C-alpha positions, -999 to +999 in steps of 0.1 A: -704+539-497-696+572-481-668+592-498-671+572-531-684+592-561-715+579-578-696+567-609-671+547-587-700+527-572-708+509-604-695+474-605-668+464-630-661+428-640-627+414-632-617+381-648-653+376-658-662+363-623-657+390-597-671+424-595-653+453-578-671+484-566-643+509-572-606+513-573-607+520-536-624+486-531-597+470-553-570+484-529-590+472-499-594+437-514-557+435-521-549+446-486-572+420-471-556+393-492-521+403-481-531+404-444-553+373-445-539+350-471-563+324-486-554+287-484-534+267-459-497+274-451-473+246-458-462+224-430-429+232-414-401+209-402-389+218-367-354+204-359-343+193-324-318+204-312-310+227-342-342+249-340-353+240-305-333+229-274-360+204-264-386+182-279-413+197-257-404+233-269-407+221-305-441+206-298-453+237-281-442+259-310-455+236-337-486+242-357-510+215-369-494+195-397-458+203-387-431+176-384-407+176-355-375+159-366-352+147-337-315+144-345-294+114-336-285+112-299-301+108-265-326+134-253-334+134-216-371+144-214-402+131-197-440+136-197-439+149-233-473+162-243-480+169-280-514+184-271-544+181-294-523+190-325-518+167-354-480+165-356-454+140-367-427+135-342-399+116-359-365+103-349-336+096-371-322+064-386-286+059-396-275+047-430-281+011-420-316+019-410-311+016-373-329+039-349-304+065-335-327+090-317-334+081-281-358+097-256-347+087-221-370+098-192-344+087-166-372+074-143-386+109-139-421+101-154-437+087-185-418+094-218-450+104-236-484+114-222-510+113-248-541+126-230-552+158-247-573+142-274-545+135-299-560+122-331-548+098-358-530+129-372-505+126-343-477+103-354-447+092-333-422+073-352-386+061-355-377+066-318-362+046-290-384+052-260-367+043-227-363+051-190-400+059-183-413+054-147-449+059-138-478+042-120-492+035-155-475+038-188-438+043-184-431+046-221-465+059-233-495+068-211-526+071-234-559+084-222-585+095-248-559+095-276-560+080-311-524+086-320-502+063-341-469+049-328-448+035-357-414+018-360-403+025-324-383+005-299-400+008-265-378-008-239-367-006-202-397+014-190-413+007-156-448+009-143-473-009-121-494-014-152-486-010-189-449-004-185-443+000-222-477+014-233-508+019-211-541+026-228-568+039-205-592+051-232-589+057-269-577+039-300-539+042-303-524+024-333-491+006-328-474-006-359-440-023-364-427-015-329-406-037-307-417-036-271-393-055-248-378-056-213-404-033-198 
């Protein structure tokens, strides 16, 4: 290495497993570890509306593995797209266990559009999905997705086909959901 004296080039064992070329190399290694930490970062919980004004803003800002927690209330949003990220999008239940987070598309489009290759790591749960209006999939339009929809109430959505959930291609899992009046 240019600029390193001959005696600094000899490797010295550290912890019996690693060899470091010099004290300069130790500093460089430490700097690299600080800039590029090893291992995965822990998942974050993004709160709507506390951290983000809208669900879509939270999904756009989220990293793989994050949870978006939606507070009690009604959120007027449509054509929500999680993208190809593995996220958990979770509503709130009251102390009696009832769903208290509603996403109402107000007949402006589908509530959720899962069409970017969402995987089984994409989980949508504990939400009331209502007010969707689309040619296909008023509540959920799924094309090429493998997401999971759990413990949701999907009601009062309108479409020519698949008013509650329309699946064009993929393998969406629906568990413990009530789908009515669509």
